[in-house]
C-alpha positions in Angstrom: 133.3 190.3 -149.7 130.0 191.2 -148.5 127.7 190.2 -145.9 124.1 190.6 -145.5 123.0 191.9 -142.3 119.2 191.0 -141.2 117.8 193.7 -139.2 114.7 192.6 -136.7 111.9 194.8 -135.4 111.8 193.9 -131.3 108.0 195.1 -131.7 105.9 192.4 -131.1 102.2 192.1 -132.4 99.1 194.4 -131.5 97.0 192.7 -129.1 94.5 195.4 -128.7 91.0 194.5 -127.8 88.0 195.9 -127.0 87.2 195.4 -123.3 84.6 197.6 -122.0 83.6 198.9 -118.2 81.7 196.6 -116.2 78.5 198.5 -115.1 79.0 200.8 -112.0 76.1 199.6 -109.1 74.3 202.2 -108.0 75.6 202.1 -104.8 78.2 200.6 -102.1 76.0 200.3 -99.4 76.7 196.5 -98.2 78.4 195.7 -101.3 81.2 193.1 -100.7 84.1 194.9 -102.0 86.8 192.7 -102.9 90.3 194.5 -102.8 92.8 192.5 -105.1 96.9 193.2 -104.0 99.3 191.6 -106.4 101.7 191.4 -102.9 104.5 194.2 -104.6 105.0 196.7 -101.8 102.6 199.2 -100.4 99.9 198.3 -102.7 98.6 197.5 -99.3 98.6 200.4 -97.9 96.2 202.3 -101.2 94.2 199.6 -101.3 93.6 200.2 -97.3 93.2 204.0 -98.1 90.6 202.8 -100.7 88.5 200.7 -98.6 88.6 203.6 -96.2 87.5 206.1 -98.4 85.0 204.2 -100.0 84.0 203.0 -96.4 83.2 206.5 -95.6 81.0 207.3 -98.3 79.0 203.9 -97.7 79.3 200.8 -95.6 81.0 198.1 -97.5 82.3 194.2 -96.7 85.8 194.6 -96.9 87.3 191.4 -98.6 91.0 191.4 -99.1 92.4 188.7 -101.8 96.5 189.3 -102.3 98.8 186.7 -104.8 101.4 184.9 -103.4 103.9 186.7 -105.9 104.1 190.1 -108.3 104.8 188.1 -111.0 102.4 185.2 -111.5 99.2 185.5 -113.1 96.4 184.6 -110.4 95.7 181.0 -111.4 93.1 181.0 -107.7 91.1 184.3 -109.1 87.8 181.9 -109.8 88.1 181.8 -106.2 87.5 185.3 -105.6 85.4 186.2 -108.4 82.3 184.8 -106.2 83.5 186.1 -103.1 82.5 190.1 -103.5 80.2 192.5 -105.8 82.8 194.7 -106.8 87.1 194.7 -107.0 89.7 197.5 -106.7 93.1 196.0 -107.8 96.4 197.3 -107.3 99.9 197.2 -107.5 102.7 198.8 -105.2 106.1 199.9 -105.9 
């Protein structure tokens, strides 16, 4: 009795796209600096330190945004974008 075993690859399709970096501003002075926290442990501590270090170089206006759940995509991100000039995003753990 012969049985055929089908072996499936666990790899999904590759969806690599080219996403160029946004142009950097000449200075952070007075910019509304978005701090996007995904609500995982210690992400807020990391972003607070980033804001502190950048604020020591030039006065910035920190604008915090926190996702309700780290596993859920930020559906309201479109509301955040007009509020800021630049963004730092962090995850924690």
